[in-house]
C-alpha positions as CSV (number, residue, x, y, z in Angstrom):
1,M,-179.3,119.7,45.2
2,L,-178.7,116.2,46.4
3,K,-176.8,115.2,43.3
4,A,-174.6,118.3,43.6
5,W,-173.8,117.5,47.2
6,V,-172.9,113.9,46.5
7,L,-170.8,114.9,43.6
8,G,-169.0,117.5,45.7
9,W,-168.4,115.0,48.5
10,L,-166.9,112.5,46.0
11,I,-164.6,115.2,44.5
12,L,-163.6,116.2,48.0
13,S,-162.9,112.6,49.1
14,S,-160.9,111.7,46.0
15,T,-158.9,114.8,46.3
16,A,-158.1,114.1,50.0
17,F,-157.0,110.6,49.2
18,A,-155.0,111.8,46.3
19,H,-153.0,114.0,48.6
20,G,-151.8,111.3,50.8
21,T,-154.7,109.8,52.9
22,K,-154.2,106.1,52.8
23,D,-155.1,102.8,54.4
24,F,-152.4,101.1,56.4
25,E,-152.3,97.5,55.2
26,V,-151.7,94.5,57.5
27,C,-148.3,93.1,57.9
28,D,-147.3,91.1,54.8
29,G,-144.7,88.8,56.4
30,R,-141.7,90.9,55.4
31,M,-142.1,93.2,58.5
32,T,-142.8,92.2,62.1
33,A,-145.9,93.7,63.8
34,Q,-143.6,95.6,66.2
35,Q,-141.7,97.1,63.3
36,K,-144.9,98.0,61.6
37,W,-146.4,100.0,64.6
38,A,-143.1,101.3,66.1
39,G,-143.3,105.1,66.4
40,K,-147.0,105.3,65.5
41,F,-149.6,107.1,67.5
42,L,-153.0,105.5,67.3
43,I,-156.0,107.5,68.4
44,F,-158.9,105.2,69.4
45,D,-162.4,106.1,68.8
46,T,-164.9,104.9,71.5
47,N,-166.5,102.3,69.2
48,V,-163.1,100.6,69.0
49,I,-163.3,100.2,72.8
50,F,-166.8,98.7,72.6
51,N,-165.9,96.4,69.7
52,D,-162.8,95.1,71.3
53,P,-162.0,96.3,74.9
54,Q,-158.6,94.8,74.7
55,A,-157.6,96.3,71.4
56,L,-155.0,98.5,73.1
57,H,-152.8,95.4,73.7
58,K,-152.8,94.4,70.0
59,F,-150.5,97.0,68.5
60,P,-147.0,96.2,69.6
61,G,-144.6,99.1,69.5
62,A,-147.3,101.8,69.1
63,T,-148.6,104.5,71.5
64,I,-152.3,104.3,72.1
65,I,-154.1,107.5,72.7
66,I,-157.4,107.5,74.6
67,A,-159.2,110.9,74.7
68,G,-161.0,112.0,77.9
69,T,-164.2,112.2,75.9
70,A,-163.9,108.5,75.1
71,I,-163.7,107.7,78.8
72,E,-166.8,109.9,79.3
73,E,-168.7,108.0,76.5
74,V,-167.8,104.7,78.0
75,D,-169.2,106.0,81.3
76,D,-172.4,107.3,79.6
77,N,-173.1,103.7,78.3
78,K,-172.6,101.8,81.5
79,T,-176.3,101.1,81.6
80,N,-176.5,99.9,77.9
81,S,-177.0,96.1,78.1
82,R,-175.0,95.5,74.9
83,L,-172.1,97.8,75.6
84,S,-171.7,97.9,79.4
85,H,-169.7,94.7,79.6
86,A,-167.1,95.8,77.1
87,G,-166.9,99.2,78.9
88,R,-166.3,97.5,82.2
89,V,-163.6,95.3,80.9
90,F,-161.8,98.4,79.3
91,S,-162.2,100.5,82.4
92,R,-160.8,97.9,84.8
93,D,-157.9,97.3,82.5
94,I,-157.2,101.1,82.3
95,I,-157.4,101.8,86.1
96,K,-155.1,98.8,86.8
97,L,-152.5,100.1,84.3
98,V,-152.7,103.7,85.5
99,E,-152.5,102.8,89.2
100,Q,-149.5,100.6,88.6
101,A,-147.6,103.3,86.6
102,K,-148.8,106.1,88.9
103,T,-149.4,108.2,85.8
104,S,-151.7,108.4,82.8
105,M,-149.0,109.5,80.4
106,N,-146.9,107.0,78.4
107,V,-148.0,104.1,80.5
108,P,-145.9,101.0,79.5
109,L,-147.8,98.0,78.0
110,E,-146.5,94.7,76.8
111,Q,-144.5,94.3,73.5
112,G,-143.0,97.7,73.7
113,S,-146.3,99.7,73.3
114,H,-147.5,102.5,75.5
115,L,-150.8,104.1,76.6
116,T,-151.6,107.8,77.0
117,L,-154.8,109.3,78.3
118,D,-155.1,112.8,76.7
119,W,-157.4,115.2,78.8
120,D,-156.7,118.3,76.8
121,N,-159.0,120.1,74.4
122,H,-157.5,120.5,71.0
123,T,-160.6,121.8,69.1
124,E,-158.8,125.1,68.3
125,L,-157.2,123.1,65.5
126,L,-160.6,122.8,63.9
127,N,-160.6,126.6,63.2
128,G,-160.9,127.1,59.5
129,T,-163.0,123.9,59.0
130,T,-166.7,123.4,58.9
131,L,-166.6,120.8,61.8
132,A,-168.5,121.8,65.0
133,K,-166.2,121.9,68.0
134,D,-168.8,120.7,70.4
135,K,-169.1,117.1,69.0
136,R,-167.1,114.3,70.4
137,D,-166.3,112.8,67.0
138,N,-164.8,116.1,65.9
139,E,-162.8,116.3,69.2
140,L,-161.2,113.0,68.2
141,I,-160.4,114.4,64.8
142,A,-158.8,117.5,66.4
143,L,-156.8,115.2,68.7
144,T,-155.6,113.3,65.6
145,M,-154.6,116.6,64.0
146,K,-152.6,117.5,67.1
147,Y,-150.6,114.3,67.0
148,A,-150.2,114.6,63.2
149,K,-148.8,118.1,63.7
150,D,-146.5,117.0,66.5
151,H,-145.2,113.7,65.1
152,G,-145.9,113.7,61.4
153,T,-149.0,112.9,59.4
154,D,-147.7,109.4,58.6
155,N,-147.3,108.6,62.3
156,A,-150.8,109.6,63.6
157,I,-153.6,107.2,62.7
158,L,-157.3,107.5,63.8
159,I,-158.7,104.0,64.5
160,S,-162.4,104.1,64.2
161,D,-165.3,101.8,63.0
162,D,-167.4,104.9,62.3
163,T,-167.5,105.4,58.6
164,N,-168.6,109.1,58.9
165,V,-165.7,109.8,61.2
166,R,-163.3,108.4,58.7
167,I,-164.8,110.4,55.9
168,K,-164.3,113.6,57.8
169,A,-160.8,112.7,58.7
170,A,-160.0,111.8,55.1
171,G,-161.3,115.3,54.1
172,L,-158.6,116.7,56.4
173,K,-155.8,114.5,54.9
174,L,-155.5,112.4,58.1
175,H,-154.7,108.7,58.1
176,T,-157.5,106.5,59.4
177,Q,-158.6,102.8,59.5
178,P,-161.2,100.6,61.0
179,L,-160.1,98.4,63.8
180,L,-160.6,95.0,62.2
181,N,-158.5,95.8,59.1
182,Q,-155.7,96.5,61.4
183,I,-155.7,93.4,63.6
184,M,-156.6,90.9,60.9
185,T,-153.5,88.9,59.8
186,P,-152.7,87.9,56.2
187,S,-153.7,84.3,56.8
188,Q,-157.1,85.5,58.1
189,A,-157.5,87.8,55.1
190,K,-156.9,84.7,52.8
191,N,-159.7,83.0,54.7
192,E,-162.1,85.6,53.4
193,E,-161.8,83.9,50.1
194,D,-163.5,80.6,49.1
195,F,-160.3,79.0,47.7
196,R,-157.2,79.8,45.7
197,I,-156.2,78.4,42.3
198,V,-152.9,76.6,42.5
199,E,-151.0,75.3,39.5
200,I,-149.5,71.8,39.6
201,S,-148.0,69.5,37.0
202,D,-150.0,67.2,34.7
203,A,-148.7,64.2,36.6
204,D,-149.8,65.6,40.0
205,M,-153.2,66.5,38.5
206,E,-153.7,62.9,37.2
207,T,-152.8,61.6,40.7
208,F,-155.2,63.9,42.4
209,L,-158.1,63.1,40.0
210,Q,-157.6,59.3,40.3
211,Q,-156.6,58.9,43.9
212,K,-158.6,61.9,45.3
213,V,-155.6,62.9,47.4
214,L,-152.3,64.7,46.8
215,P,-149.4,65.6,49.1
216,L,-149.3,69.3,49.9
217,P,-147.4,71.1,47.0
218,E,-144.1,72.5,48.1
219,G,-144.3,76.1,49.1
220,L,-148.1,76.2,49.3
221,D,-149.1,78.4,52.4
222,I,-152.4,77.1,53.5
223,G,-154.2,76.6,56.8
224,P,-156.2,73.7,58.1
225,N,-159.6,73.1,56.3
226,E,-158.8,75.7,53.6
227,F,-159.7,74.8,50.0
228,V,-157.7,75.1,46.8
229,S,-158.6,74.5,43.2
230,F,-155.8,72.8,41.2
231,K,-155.0,73.5,37.5
232,S,-152.3,72.1,35.3
233,P,-151.0,72.8,31.8
234,S,-153.5,70.5,30.3
235,T,-156.4,70.6,32.8
236,A,-158.3,73.7,33.8
237,A,-159.5,74.4,37.3
238,S,-163.0,73.1,37.9
239,D,-165.3,71.8,40.6
240,A,-163.6,68.4,40.2
241,T,-160.1,69.9,41.0
242,V,-161.1,71.4,44.4
243,G,-159.7,69.9,47.5
244,R,-159.3,70.6,51.2
245,F,-156.2,70.6,53.4
246,R,-157.1,68.1,56.2
247,F,-154.6,68.5,59.0
248,D,-153.8,65.1,60.5
249,R,-153.6,65.6,64.2
250,Q,-152.2,62.1,64.7
251,N,-149.5,62.6,62.1
252,P,-148.9,66.3,61.6
253,E,-146.2,65.7,59.0
254,N,-148.6,63.9,56.7
255,K,-149.8,67.1,54.9
256,R,-152.2,66.3,52.1
257,I,-155.0,67.9,50.0
258,H,-158.1,65.7,49.8
259,A,-160.7,66.0,47.0
260,I,-164.2,66.7,48.0
261,P,-166.2,63.4,48.2
262,E,-169.1,62.5,46.0
263,F,-171.5,62.2,49.0
264,K,-173.2,59.1,47.6
265,E,-174.5,58.4,51.1
266,L,-176.7,61.5,50.8
267,L,-178.6,60.4,47.7
268,P,-181.1,61.3,46.4
269,F,-179.8,64.6,47.5
270,K,-176.6,66.2,46.4
271,P,-175.0,69.7,46.6
272,K,-176.2,72.1,44.0
273,N,-172.8,73.9,43.6
274,I,-169.2,73.7,44.7
275,E,-169.9,76.0,47.7
276,Q,-172.5,73.6,49.1
277,A,-170.2,70.7,48.5
278,M,-167.5,72.5,50.5
279,A,-170.0,73.1,53.3
280,L,-171.1,69.5,53.4
281,D,-167.5,68.3,53.4
282,V,-166.6,70.2,56.6
283,A,-170.0,69.7,58.2
284,L,-169.8,66.0,57.9
285,D,-166.2,65.8,59.1
286,P,-166.3,64.5,62.7
287,T,-162.8,66.0,63.4
288,I,-164.1,69.5,63.0
289,D,-165.8,71.2,66.0
290,F,-166.9,74.6,64.6
291,V,-168.2,75.3,61.2
292,F,-169.0,78.9,60.2
293,L,-171.4,79.3,57.3
294,E,-171.4,83.0,56.2
295,A,-174.1,82.9,53.6
296,K,-176.4,85.2,51.7
297,A,-180.2,84.6,51.8
298,G,-181.3,81.8,49.5
299,T,-178.0,80.0,49.2
300,G,-179.2,76.8,50.9
301,K,-177.4,77.0,54.3
302,T,-180.3,75.7,56.2
303,F,-180.9,72.8,53.8
304,V,-177.2,71.8,53.8
305,T,-177.0,72.0,57.6
306,L,-180.0,69.8,58.2
307,L,-178.9,67.4,55.5
308,S,-175.6,67.1,57.4
309,A,-177.5,66.7,60.7
310,I,-179.6,63.8,59.4
311,N,-176.6,62.0,58.1
312,L,-174.6,62.6,61.4
313,L,-177.6,61.1,63.3
314,K,-177.6,58.1,60.9
315,Q,-173.9,57.5,61.4
316,R,-174.4,57.8,65.2
317,N,-171.8,60.5,65.4
318,I,-174.3,62.5,67.4
319,Q,-177.5,61.7,69.4
320,R,-179.3,65.1,69.3
321,V,-179.6,68.2,67.2
322,F,-180.2,71.5,69.0
323,L,-181.6,74.5,67.1
324,S,-181.1,78.0,68.3
325,K,-180.8,81.7,67.3
326,P,-180.5,85.1,68.9
327,T,-183.8,86.4,70.0
328,V,-184.2,89.6,68.0
329,H,-187.1,90.8,65.9
330,M,-186.9,92.1,62.4
331,G,-186.9,95.9,62.0
332,Q,-189.1,97.8,64.4
333,H,-191.8,95.0,64.6
334,D,-191.5,93.5,68.0
335,P,-194.3,90.9,68.5
336,G,-193.9,91.3,72.3
337,A,-194.4,88.3,74.7
338,L,-195.7,85.2,73.0
339,P,-198.0,82.8,74.8
340,G,-197.5,79.1,75.3
341,D,-194.6,76.7,76.0
342,I,-191.3,76.8,74.2
343,D,-192.6,74.8,71.2
344,E,-195.5,77.1,70.8
345,K,-193.4,80.3,71.2
346,Y,-191.0,79.1,68.6
347,S,-193.5,77.5,66.3
348,E,-193.2,80.2,63.6
349,W,-189.5,80.5,63.9
350,I,-188.9,76.7,63.3
351,Q,-191.1,76.6,60.2
352,P,-188.2,76.9,57.8
353,Y,-186.6,73.9,59.6
354,L,-189.9,72.0,59.3
355,D,-190.1,72.8,55.6
356,N,-186.6,71.6,54.9
357,L,-186.9,68.5,57.1
358,S,-190.1,67.6,55.4
359,Q,-188.3,67.6,52.1
360,L,-185.3,65.7,53.4
361,M,-187.3,63.0,55.3
362,N,-189.9,62.6,52.6
363,P,-188.1,63.3,49.3
364,N,-191.0,62.0,47.1
365,K,-193.6,64.4,48.6
366,P,-195.1,67.0,46.2
367,P,-193.5,70.4,46.5
368,G,-195.3,72.7,48.9
369,E,-197.1,69.8,50.7
370,K,-196.6,70.0,54.5
371,V,-195.7,66.7,56.2
372,L,-194.0,67.7,59.4
373,T,-195.9,69.8,61.9
374,K,-193.4,69.4,64.7
375,L,-189.7,68.6,65.1
376,P,-188.6,64.9,64.9
377,P,-187.7,63.3,68.2
378,N,-183.9,63.9,67.9
379,F,-184.3,67.7,67.3
380,E,-184.8,70.1,70.1
381,I,-185.3,73.9,70.3
382,L,-182.7,75.5,72.6
383,P,-183.6,79.1,73.5
384,F,-180.6,81.4,73.1
385,E,-181.1,82.9,76.5
386,F,-181.0,79.5,78.3
387,M,-177.6,78.3,77.0
388,R,-175.5,79.9,79.7
389,G,-174.2,77.2,82.0
390,R,-175.1,74.3,79.7
391,S,-172.6,71.7,78.5
392,L,-174.0,70.2,75.3
393,M,-172.5,66.7,74.6
394,N,-173.0,64.2,71.8
395,A,-174.9,66.8,69.8
396,L,-175.0,69.0,66.8
397,I,-175.7,72.6,67.8
398,V,-177.1,74.8,65.0
399,I,-177.1,78.5,65.6
400,D,-178.9,80.5,63.0
401,E,-178.8,84.3,62.5
402,F,-175.5,84.4,64.4
403,Q,-174.7,87.8,63.0
404,N,-177.2,89.2,65.5
405,A,-175.1,88.1,68.4
406,S,-172.5,90.3,70.1
407,E,-169.0,89.1,70.7
408,L,-169.7,88.5,74.3
409,E,-172.7,86.4,73.4
410,A,-170.7,84.5,70.9
411,K,-168.0,83.6,73.4
412,T,-170.8,82.4,75.8
413,I,-172.3,80.2,73.1
414,L,-169.1,78.7,71.7
415,T,-167.9,77.7,75.1
416,R,-171.0,75.6,75.6
417,L,-169.6,72.9,73.2
418,G,-169.3,69.6,75.1
419,V,-167.6,66.2,74.3
420,K,-168.4,64.7,71.0
421,S,-170.3,67.7,69.8
422,K,-170.2,69.9,66.8
423,M,-171.4,73.5,66.3
424,V,-172.6,75.1,63.0
425,L,-172.9,78.8,63.2
426,M,-174.8,80.4,60.3
427,G,-175.7,83.9,59.2
428,D,-175.3,86.8,56.8
429,P,-173.2,89.7,58.2
430,S,-174.9,92.1,55.7
431,Q,-178.3,91.4,57.2
432,I,-178.0,92.5,60.8
433,D,-181.4,93.4,62.3
434,P,-181.8,97.0,63.5
435,S,-182.7,95.8,67.0
436,S,-179.2,94.4,67.3
437,H,-177.9,97.7,68.5
438,N,-174.3,98.7,67.6
439,L,-173.5,95.6,65.6
440,T,-172.1,95.9,62.1
441,A,-170.9,93.6,59.4
442,S,-167.4,93.7,60.9
443,N,-168.0,93.5,64.7
444,N,-170.8,91.0,65.0
445,G,-170.5,87.6,66.8
446,L,-170.4,85.6,63.5
447,T,-167.6,87.6,61.9
448,L,-165.5,88.1,65.0
449,S,-165.7,84.5,66.3
450,A,-164.8,83.1,62.8
451,R,-161.7,85.4,62.7
452,R,-160.7,84.7,66.3
453,L,-160.9,80.9,65.9
454,T,-158.8,81.0,62.7
455,N,-156.2,83.2,64.2
456,P,-152.8,81.9,63.0
457,E,-151.4,82.5,66.5
458,L,-153.3,79.3,67.4
459,S,-151.5,76.1,66.5
460,M,-152.4,74.2,63.4
461,D,-153.7,71.4,65.6
462,R,-156.3,73.7,67.2
463,R,-157.2,75.5,64.0
464,S,-157.9,72.1,62.4
465,R,-161.1,72.0,64.6
466,V,-162.5,75.0,62.7
467,A,-163.8,75.5,59.2
468,R,-165.1,78.7,57.6
469,I,-167.3,78.6,54.4
470,H,-168.9,81.4,52.3
471,L,-172.1,80.6,50.5
472,R,-172.7,83.2,47.8
473,T,-174.5,81.5,45.0
474,G,-178.3,81.7,45.3
475,V,-180.4,78.5,44.7
476,R,-183.8,79.8,45.8
477,S,-184.8,81.5,42.6
478,E,-183.5,84.1,40.1
479,G,-185.8,86.7,41.7
480,A,-184.4,86.1,45.1
481,E,-180.9,86.3,43.8
482,L,-181.7,89.6,42.0
483,A,-183.1,91.1,45.2
484,T,-180.0,90.0,47.2
485,D,-177.5,91.3,44.7
486,A,-179.5,94.6,44.1
487,F,-179.5,95.5,47.8
488,D,-175.7,95.0,47.9
489,L,-175.2,97.7,45.2
490,P,-175.1,101.5,45.8
491,I,-178.3,103.3,45.2
492,P,-178.2,104.9,41.8
493,L,-178.7,108.7,41.6
494,D,-182.0,109.8,40.0
């Protein structure tokens, strides 16, 4: 029975998409954002409001449609600790706009866009479908059907981060997209990749391999702290041909690609793969303020980060290392209030750090032998909840499991960075704990803050303070790598 249902759904979905349902891609540079959205009617699901309460200002030239049921849902969640702030920001914005315009229809926004609050019930359009009329999600689908009927299917787009809503809309041949795919620019999409392969001449390749630096090839579109892998007619791309665009803030015209260093100062330790080498390169660069490490379990992100911390302390680039993480429990297993002071409460949580620091500070110790029972003097636990109001100077701040932070929490944390400090934010967007309500792989603090800080609307100078690295290659064990990869695959049918 289950197999038949899944097969039927797949046939229905493929048929719907074959008849015209499509994803609207981001602007590719040949069309301005205002040209792209002009004449479009974008119906916002409530989750879009919670994920980005200012999203209605990010579609120049479009008409944003907010259903009355969405306003009700925002009101229903005003006591939800994770959603209430976004709801308040949205509501204050809406009331200000409506009161200024003295209408809730076709309210003018900036950049030629408009806002309309639709209070009507259009569920009669669901007649002939199997969708229940008393569900809010289906009311949004009916609203999209109304605008598709009045303005053309290509001009009505349901914006939702709810996969099931998009599935139902696809079945009715409606256009739909998640929010983040719409507002992510082409440059940010390129940042999702580790590096690009760029072909250069044999002479330039020889220069790069010998001098470890090469002027930026003409026509190469690349952002600060992005990596490329060079190849030439006689030399294949390899780890040795990977370099980073280091933007020179003192001399912006001096655009060059620098090879990844050999890290001789880190011996006897060295990176186990090119991804770790890239992470070390940006983590040790004192000109970079924020490093985002989006990493699968077992890829060595903690080891690489602590190796960088120890080296930065030795070089006196920093004086302290703060360790923190969002306080959420795994699954449904809440341990409750823990006894003792901060060190005692966090004793189990810091164990992975102690294990790695033991290896780093005592490289000749037998594997598995514990040496450290508490953090070294320059290392300090910083509870996530106590960071508001702090200004952390001359320090490396390491935030683990950052995918469990909301966007508001992320903004609070990132703005704690003080003078001569650096922040490394780590996590795996695919491993969000269930207790982190309403967070997804696309709207969590790690993903959103990385995208916001690499926004090409920011100047090259400001973006040069940010680096984003993906660690995908497991180094823990073949078994751990198998488990990680297997859980990323669809469950096979019996």
